[in-house]
C-alpha positions in Angstrom: 110.2 49.3 148.0 111.4 48.5 144.4 113.2 50.4 141.7 111.6 50.6 138.5 112.3 51.9 135.0 111.1 54.0 132.6 111.5 51.8 128.5 114.2 55.0 128.0 115.6 53.7 130.6 115.3 50.3 129.4 115.7 50.8 125.5 119.4 51.9 127.7 120.0 48.8 129.3 122.1 46.8 126.7 120.3 43.6 125.8 116.7 45.4 126.2 114.1 45.1 123.9 113.5 43.9 120.7 115.0 43.4 117.6 114.9 43.7 114.8 116.5 41.8 112.2 116.1 41.1 107.7 114.8 37.7 106.8 116.2 35.9 104.9 113.4 34.2 102.7 111.6 36.9 102.3 113.7 40.6 102.5 110.9 42.1 105.4 111.8 43.6 108.7 110.9 40.9 110.9 110.9 41.6 114.6 113.1 38.8 117.5 111.7 38.6 121.4 114.3 38.2 123.3 113.1 35.5 125.8 115.2 35.2 128.4 116.5 37.4 130.3 119.7 38.1 133.9 118.5 37.7 137.5 121.1 38.6 139.6 120.8 38.0 143.1 121.1 40.4 146.1 123.3 38.5 149.0 126.2 40.4 151.6 129.1 40.0 150.5 129.0 42.8 147.1 129.6 46.2 148.2 127.6 48.5 146.2 131.2 49.2 144.4 131.3 45.8 142.8 127.8 45.5 141.6 128.3 49.4 140.0 131.7 47.7 138.0 130.8 43.9 138.0 127.9 45.1 135.9 129.8 48.3 133.5 132.3 44.6 133.0 130.0 42.2 132.5 126.8 43.3 131.0 128.0 46.4 129.1 125.7 48.6 131.4 126.1 52.8 131.6 127.2 53.4 135.3 123.9 55.2 136.7 121.4 52.1 135.3 124.3 49.4 136.9 123.6 51.6 140.0 119.8 52.0 140.1 120.7 47.7 139.6 122.2 47.5 142.9 120.1 49.5 144.5 117.5 46.9 143.2 118.8 43.8 144.1 119.6 45.7 147.9 116.1 46.5 148.5 114.2 43.7 146.8 116.2 41.2 146.8 117.1 40.6 143.2 117.4 42.6 140.2 117.2 42.0 136.0 120.0 42.6 134.5 120.3 41.6 130.3 117.3 41.2 128.8 118.3 38.4 124.9 118.3 35.1 123.7 119.7 31.8 125.5 122.7 32.0 124.3 123.0 36.1 125.0 122.1 35.7 128.5 123.9 32.3 128.5 126.8 34.4 127.7 126.1 37.2 130.4 125.3 34.8 133.1 128.8 33.1 133.0 130.6 36.2 133.9 128.8 37.6 136.5 129.3 33.9 137.9 132.6 34.1 137.2 133.5 38.2 137.9 134.7 37.0 141.2 135.9 38.1 145.0 134.0 42.0 145.4 138.3 43.0 147.1 136.9 45.1 149.1 134.7 42.7 151.2 137.5 40.3 153.3 134.5 38.5 153.9 133.3 38.3 149.9 134.4 35.0 148.6 133.1 34.0 145.4 131.4 35.6 142.5 126.8 37.2 143.5 125.0 34.5 142.1 122.2 35.0 139.0 120.3 32.8 136.8 119.1 33.0 133.5 115.2 32.9 133.1 112.9 32.0 130.5 
């Protein structure tokens, strides 16, 4: 089962979609495509509560969006948790990788695994 978010729901995720910015050369608005994403991978060492807590902290998601991602990673083994330029994605990914173990589960020894993809 794959949990799919509508365009409206995706737009509520920080770092999702495209950004507009003012071009310094022409003074017109231009669209900047977000070319990278952060992918979170499932494991058996973290609870739903941990995933929701970690995503609200690291990705600044709402609890509802974080729960949808926790469900998707549990069901499919992976989920995209952030879109942005490479540097933004690297920062978010580093936060996830250093968030620490799930204090709720004694077998949890480290953070969840995530990576930046283009």
